[in-house]
DRENDRENRO-873121 format. One record per atom (N, C-alpha, C): x, y, z. Coordinates in pm, whole numbers, plus 50000, padded with zeros to 5 digits. Example, Ala and Ser with C-alpha at 12.3 -4.5 7.8 and 13.67 -1.06 7.14 Angstrom:
513194943150780/512304955050780/513204967050780/512854977550708/513674989450714/512905000350787/
This chain:
488114953249076/487684946248926/486734958248885/487084960948735/486234966348683/484754961348641/483974968048663/482544963648624/482324962448495/481714950148449/481404947948307/480804959048219/481124965948122/480414975948075/480584988348133/481444992148215/481635002048281/482745009748214/483085024448203/484165029448155/485415025848212/486475026148142/487755020948184/488295031248296/489155025348399/489685034248480/490435045048423/490365055648508/491175067748437/490655080348544/491335094548500/490805106948546/489755112448448/488665117248550/487375123248475/487135134548538/486465145748492/486165158348550/485505153248680/485585160248793/484995159248922/483485159348910/483015146348943/481355144548942/480695154749023/481575159149137/480865169349222/480915183049168/481615185149062/481635197448968/482375207049003/483395203949084/484435214649117/485125217848992/485365231148959/486015238248853/487365234948849/487885230548731/489265228148741/489985212548800/488995205248860/489465193548944/489115179948871/489715171048892/489595156748846/489465149848938/488975136648914/488765126749011/489235112848941/489615103549026/489845090748961/488685080548971/488425075048858/487505063348857/488105050848830/488145042548941/488685027748935/487965018348852/486935020348773/486155009948704/485005007648781/484745009848906/483805007748976/483285019349068/483985025749136/483615036649218/484715049949193/484365062449257/485215072349260/486205072549363/487265079549359/488345079949490/487635091449550/488225092249682/487825100449791/488275114849768/489615116149713/490205130949670/490105132649525/490005146749524/490185154549392/491275157649352/491675159349248/493155165049214/492905175449126/493755186749109/493745197849024/494185190848893/493365195148766/493785191348645/495145200748610/496195191448545/497365197748505/498235188748458/499545193248459/500425183048351/500585171148432/500395162848320/500845147548405/499585139848421/498265146748442/496935142548451/496255143648302/495875131448261/495205129248136/493765126548171/492935138848121/491765136448138/490735128848047/489895120848083/489225112647992/487815120747954/487245119947845/485955124947830/484895121347937/484185128747996/483035123248113/482255116648061/482195100748117/481295093348075/480055092348146/479195083748113/477925084248202/478025076548324/478775080048416/479025075748539/477895079848643/477815069148740/477005073448832/477755082748932/476895092349000/477505104749061/478065097549203/479235104849230/479735099249342/478905100749472/478865089349537/478065090649686/478435098449782/477575104649851/477905113549970/478635105350067/479655114650131/480265108450250/479405104250374/479425095250456/478565091350555/478875103350666/478095104950748/478205113750871/479675113150933/480045123750945/481385124251016/481375116751150/482285109251168/482645105851319/483285111951406/483985120851358/484825131251427/484935144551377/485505153951443/485645167651356/486495166151234/487335155251209/488075156251102/487235150050970/485985145051002/485125138550901/485725124650864/484655116150808/484935104850790/484725104750629/485925099750566/485815098650409/485615081950383/485235084450255/484805069750212/483595062250261/483195050350228/481865044850288/482175031750330/481575024550409/481695014350472/481495001750376/482354995050308/482314986450205/482984973650235/482714959950166/483654952050193/484744951850128/486294955450175/487504956850096/487594942750015/488664945449906/488954932249825/489734924349942/490424930150022/491034919450125/490794923250271/489684922350308/489274926050436/490244928950541/490134940550623/491014943250712/492624940250674/493014945050588/494224944450516/494674930350515/493814922250546/494144907650547/494054902150402/494864889850376/494814884450259/494344868650266/493214865350205/492654850550262/493484841550218/494134833950287/495034824450265/494184809250294/494244800850208/493464786150221/494574779050324/494074775250425/494814767550521/495684757650467/495254748650368/496314739550299/497464745550248/497244758250178/498344764750108/499254770850193/498514774750331/499534778350437/500364768950477/499764756450512/500654746250549/501674741050452/501234741450318/502434740150222/503564748850217/503194764550242/504154772950258/505204772950350/504374768950467/505504766550592/506334755650582/505824743150518/506894735950504/507934735250387/507424741150295/508594743450183/509554755750245/509144767050332/509934774650391/510854769050477/510334759150564/511384751550654/512364745650578/512114742350444/513274733950379/514344743250286/513454753350259/514514762450162/514214776550194/515334781450242/515074796250266/515074805050147/514254813850103/514154823150022/515254833350014/516014831749898/517154845049902/516734856349838/516644867049913/516174879549842/517354888449818/518204890849938/519364897949925/520324892550034/521624892550001/522484889650115/523374899550126/523544904650254/524654914950278/525884910350376/526754917450389/528244911650463/528044912750616/526894918150675/526754918250805/525504912450864/525374910050977/524184904451029/522894911851023/521654907351016/520614915350992/520204925651129/519904939351089/519624948051151/518804944651272/518834945951404/517934944751515/517254958951524/515764955751498/514834966851527/514594973051663/514544985851659/514404991951806/513314981651888/512404977351830/511334969051919/511104958951820/511314948251839/510954935951746/509594931051755/508724927851628/507504924251654/507254910051702/507934908151827/507784895451880/506314888951886/505474898351897/503924892451936/502974888551826/504014888851714/503434885551577/502564871751614/501364871751560/500404857451573/500804846551515/501384849151390/501634838951312/503174842851204/503664831451185/505004831051097/504834829550976/505944833450895/505764831550752/507394827450701/507514826750590/509154824050521/509894833850572/511084829950615/512194837350674/513514841350563/513764851950585/514734854850480/516034846650500/516974848050431/518134839450429/519154847350522/520004842150605/520974845150702/521644854750634/522034866350709/522834876450662/522124887250602/520844885850550/520024894550472/519904907750558/520404919050483/520324933450527/519324943450435/519344940750333/518634946550209/517734939050140/516534941250117/515394935150042/516004939849885/516084931249797/516124937049645/514894929649579/514264941149513/513084937649417/513484940149296/514014932049213/514534932849056/513334937748996/512194931749011/511054937848933/510674950248934/510574955649052/510344968949061/511704977449030/512934972849062/514074981049055/514464988349183/514154984649293/514144989649414/514904981849519/515714986549606/516074978849734/515584986549839/515554979249980/515174986650088/515674977550213/515694984750324/516274976350424/515184963350484/515754953750524/515134942850584/515314946050727/513924945450798/513764952650915/513924943951044/514284930651028/515124922051132/513924910351151/514574906051249/513674893351327/512284896151340/511444888551326/510064891151333/509254893251212/510234899251125/509334901550988/509644891750892/508554887350817/508734875250731/508514879050575/509254872950510/509204872250349/507754873850276/507514882350230/506064883550154/505664868450082/504754863950104/504114851050068/502664852650033/502134863550049/500664863750053/500354869549894/498674871349887/498414876049744/499024886949707/499554890649569/499954901049517/498954913449534/499604925749566/498564936949562/498014942249430/496704943749450/496314947949322/496524957549243/497344966249333/498074978849255/499244975949197/499894965449208/501034962649136/501054949549051/502094946748956/502074936148861/502814924048948/503464926349040/504264915849116/504484924049247/504534917049353/504864921849493/505744913149587/506824921149636/508014915549714/507914922249863/508494919449949/508824925150058/508664918950203/508144922650279/508044917550425/506804920850505/506324912550625/505314912950682/505374906950793/504264910550911/503844902451015/502444904151048/501934891651105/500514891851141/500204899851256/499464909651259/499334913551421/497904910951487/496874905651395/495684899351415/495174888951353/495214878751378/494984867051294/493784866351246/492544870151314/491044871551253/490724883951279/490034890051174/489324903551179/487714901251144/486734910251194/485604907651165/485044903751037/485654911150904/485164907650786/485844895050730/486664887950811/487514876250736/489064882250715/489724871350716/491294874750684/491984879150805/493124884150780/493994887750879/494364899850898/495074905350985/495484920350992/497244920151001/497694929350927/499294926550907/499924940750923/501134941250963/502094952550928/502734947050788/503094955350698/503744952350576/504764962850547/505644958150466/506484969150381/506704961650244/506154965250143/506174958650007/506304969349918/506714960549778/506924969749662/506624962349555/506804970249416/506394960449288/506204973249199/506204969449066/505854977348959/504414981148960/503934992348940/502774998148951/502124993548856/500734987748841/500184983948748/499504995848641/499144992848524/498894998848437/497625008148428/496675002748537/495555013548549/495525027648626/496845029848649/496685041148746/497285052248686/497455054748571/497665068548486/498955071348474/499825061648476/501295065148454/501645069348346/502055082648309/502665086948161/503795092748186/504665088948272/506045093548296/506305103848413/507515110148443/507625117748567/506435126348584/506145132648464/505035145348499/503885140348588/503695127348572/502415121448625/502595113448751/503675115448839/504065111448968/502865116149067/502715126849092/501635131549183/500315124149170/499895125249035/498585117848995/498515104549025/499725097948960/499685082448993/499655079949130/500355085749221/500395083449375/499245085649439/498535096649393/497185097149442/496305086049423/496285083249291/495495071849237/495975058849320/497045055049327/497545046049380/496855043949543/497155055849596/496885059049748/495355053849781/494685060849717/493205058449694/492565044549700/493395038249602/493215024049579/493485016149719/494745017549763/495195012149874/494285014549982/493835025850010/492925025850104/491535020250095/491085020949991/489855011749973/489854997749999/491274992649923/491384974049934/491724970650068/492494975950153/493154971050257/492944976150402/492144986150411/491774992950537/490334988850601/490044989650710/488614989850752/487945003950729/486655002850707/486105015250665/484785014750730/484245028050749/484855041050749/486185043250838/486735052550748/487975057150868/488335072450820/489165076350911/489545091950895/490755091850846/491015101750716/492505103350651/493255115150724/494175115950772/495285125950770/496515125550714/496755135550625/497685133050536/498895141450579/500245134150610/501135141650683/502115146250585/502505140450476/503475146050371/502965141650230/503025151650160/502755149550000/503505158849929/504755153949898/505575161849819/506635153649709/507245162449642/508115155449557/509465153549616/510445141749585/511485137549650/512355134049538/513635128849588/514635123949492/515295110449534/515195101449470/515875087049525/517135083749421/518225085849483/519455080649359/519175091449236/518915102049271/518815106749137/517535106349053/516965100349096/515415095249021/514405102849083/513405109249007/512365115649055/511465107849123/510835110949227/510005102349336/508795112549379/507805107049450/506825114349510/506665104249641/506635114649764/506185104149903/505005111349959/504255102349974/502725103250045/502855097650179/502965106450273/502765097950407/501125103150492/500775090650549/499345093450596/499085086150727/497975090150797/497625082550922/496185079050895/495705068650930/494215066650912/493735062251055/492725063551105/491905062551224/490575055651211/490145044951287/488755042251283/488505035451416/487055033251437/486715028451550/485545017551511/485885004851511/485054996551444/485354983351532/484364975751614/484304965851705/485014954551611/485824945151718/486354935151658/487874938051604/488054949551589/489584950751554/490634955151699/491684948551680/492664952551809/493304967951758/493444970051635/493834983851618/492774993951590/493095007151618/492165018051579/492765027551480/493905022551419/494425033351306/495935027451282/496615034251171/497735029151133/498435040551057/499575039951078/500395050851018/501205044050889/501465053350783/501795044850658/502555055850560/503325048850485/504055059750380/504225052050264/503805057950119/503835053749984/504795062949919/505875055049872/506845061749778/506775056749643/506425065349536/506785062049399/507885066849347/508565057049263/509905063849209/509815060849044/510095069748999/510385066148819/511695061448824/511865047348804/513185039348787/513615039148649/512925048048576/513355045048427/513035032648353/511925027748409/511185015448332/509685021448288/509145010948206/507765014248166/506755018748293/507035010148397/506185013948497/507145020348619/506495027848712/507155032548813/507255020948945/508135024749024/508255013749148/507645018749252/506655010149313/505735014249453/506725006049566/506715017049679/507345011049811/506175016649902/505635007249969/504645010050070/504825003650195/504925012050314/505185006450448/503775008250541/503324999250588/502005006450679/501904996750795/501955002450929/502024996051041/500835001451126/499974991251182/498784994851276/499285001451409/498565007051487/498905015051593/498985005351719/498694991851714/499044981551817/500514979051810/501104983351718/502754983751708/503234997451693/502895005551755/503335018151724/504755022251763/505135012951839/506685015451866/507775008951750/506965007251648/507575003951534/507515013551425/506775025251454/506765037551381/507865041751299/509055039551389/510305044251354/510895039551225/510255026551217/510705015351112/510635024050972/509675033050958/509005036350847/510115048150776/510715055950865/511965063950823/512935057550812/513335045350877/514485036650842/514355031650702/513095026350665/512925021550530/513135035150425/512455044650444/512495055250366/514035060750333/514785060950427/516025064850439/517195057150379/516725044150334/517525031750295/517105027650155/516095034250098/515735031549951/516675031849856/517225024549760/518125026549643/517425021649520/517905028749391/517415026049261/518315016049245/517905002749164/518874995149122/519394997549007/
């Protein structure tokens, strides 16, 4: 949420003063990562913004980025009023939401998330591919134990579709912890101006996801940060690992991939899959999803 009276979100000269570098301002605070100014990065005039707060003392040799602050949805959980959950479960039991229907049975994952603490709406029998028409993408349904997305939409998208399962029903800051594979059109606040801004927009979205849905403080390790092509469409892949040591969380880290695709629409499509290390046996599903992405 943008603080009243605060300058609008955008790229601004790095408040740390690094020459030629810019940093994303989301309306409230600065991103952790600075980006070189260049094609696709529209730099705003420097407003009278508060300086970026210093990082807290490093918890490991890698250094801790970010600061401990209540995320928008603590612990990557989405607060769901119990009455609403009960209604969703009843409706789901009566009507199966049709997302995509294939000609063969659902793929059985190498390791099913059978330890999921709570269930959600299931996909229609025969579903093998999730079709997100609003985003303009389709990608694999990961099989039994993954449920159709019925939680609060991501702040980073104008609509959210996909699959998830609960890995910890209660976390210290409230809400629940989940594994998720979701998609949607990217919201307007992340600087998209066309294919040349794929890198900048991907980094802005990644910084927002890290702030909103993970425990803090945490350590970031970037695994992949490169241009890709999906069905002939320009794309950017950002894979990363996060780690933390926070009492009350079953997990101590997460592996994730963020794929941004120029689908030829006003907004690019976001695909984000993130799996906590309590279910590290499912890390291979990240590669399965990335290999099965198609532009509609």
